[in-house]
C-alpha positions as CSV (number, residue, x, y, z in Angstrom):
1,M,-18.6,22.5,-16.8
2,D,-21.4,23.7,-19.4
3,Y,-22.1,27.2,-20.4
4,K,-25.2,27.4,-18.2
5,K,-23.6,26.2,-14.9
6,C,-20.8,28.7,-15.8
7,L,-23.2,31.5,-16.3
8,F,-25.2,30.9,-13.1
9,K,-22.2,30.4,-10.7
10,F,-20.9,33.7,-12.2
11,L,-24.4,35.2,-11.0
12,I,-23.9,33.4,-7.8
13,H,-20.6,35.1,-7.2
14,I,-22.0,38.3,-8.1
15,I,-25.0,38.2,-5.7
16,T,-22.8,37.0,-3.0
17,A,-20.4,39.8,-3.3
18,Q,-23.0,42.2,-3.0
19,K,-24.1,40.7,0.5
20,K,-20.5,40.3,1.8
21,Y,-18.5,42.8,3.9
22,F,-15.3,41.2,2.4
23,K,-16.2,40.9,-1.4
24,K,-12.3,40.7,-3.1
25,T,-12.1,37.1,-3.1
26,T,-15.5,36.5,-4.3
27,L,-15.0,39.2,-7.0
28,Q,-12.0,37.5,-8.1
29,D,-14.0,34.2,-8.2
30,A,-16.7,36.0,-10.6
31,D,-13.7,37.1,-12.7
32,V,-12.6,33.5,-13.1
33,Q,-16.1,32.5,-14.2
34,L,-16.4,35.5,-16.5
35,E,-13.0,34.2,-18.5
36,L,-14.8,30.9,-18.7
37,L,-17.9,32.5,-20.3
38,R,-15.6,34.2,-22.6
39,L,-13.8,30.7,-23.6
40,F,-17.2,29.1,-24.1
41,N,-18.5,32.1,-26.4
42,D,-15.4,31.6,-28.6
43,L,-15.7,27.9,-28.5
44,S,-19.1,28.1,-29.5
45,Y,-18.3,30.5,-32.5
46,D,-15.2,28.2,-33.6
47,M,-17.6,24.9,-33.6
48,R,-20.2,27.0,-35.6
49,F,-22.9,26.7,-32.8
50,I,-23.6,30.3,-32.9
51,D,-23.1,32.9,-36.0
52,E,-20.9,35.8,-36.2
53,K,-23.6,38.3,-35.3
54,R,-24.6,36.5,-32.1
55,Y,-20.8,36.0,-31.1
56,Q,-20.3,39.6,-31.5
57,L,-23.2,40.7,-29.7
58,I,-22.1,38.4,-26.6
59,S,-18.8,39.3,-26.8
60,E,-19.6,42.9,-26.3
61,R,-21.9,42.2,-23.5
62,L,-19.1,40.1,-21.7
63,N,-16.5,43.1,-22.3
64,E,-18.9,45.3,-20.7
65,I,-19.5,43.2,-17.7
66,G,-15.7,42.6,-17.5
67,R,-15.2,46.4,-17.4
68,L,-17.7,47.1,-14.7
69,L,-16.3,44.0,-12.5
70,G,-12.9,45.4,-12.9
71,G,-14.1,48.7,-11.6
72,W,-15.7,47.0,-8.8
73,I,-12.3,45.0,-8.2
74,K,-10.5,48.1,-8.2
75,S,-12.6,49.9,-5.8
76,Q,-12.4,47.0,-3.3
77,K,-8.7,47.0,-3.6
78,E,-8.6,50.9,-3.1
79,T,-11.0,50.4,0.0
80,S,-8.7,47.6,1.3
81,T,-5.7,49.9,0.6
82,T,-7.6,52.9,2.5
83,N,-8.5,51.0,5.4
84,G,-5.1,49.1,5.9
85,K,-3.4,52.5,6.5
């Protein structure tokens, strides 16, 4: 899998999760894709495809996306816990 395919797959998971009623599995799939994007970023830097400034910028953006996605996953867990009672 290459970087672009991974990015598009991540976006597909996010868009799909927005449209679904049960989002938990799709959000977890998006989280896996996000980890792959982080890995691709690290590898790109290690192999000197990108410079340090670009690496840091991408890392910051991926971390922010991770925080947002983590909050969304947490809210879905809380929703499923509340509905399950």
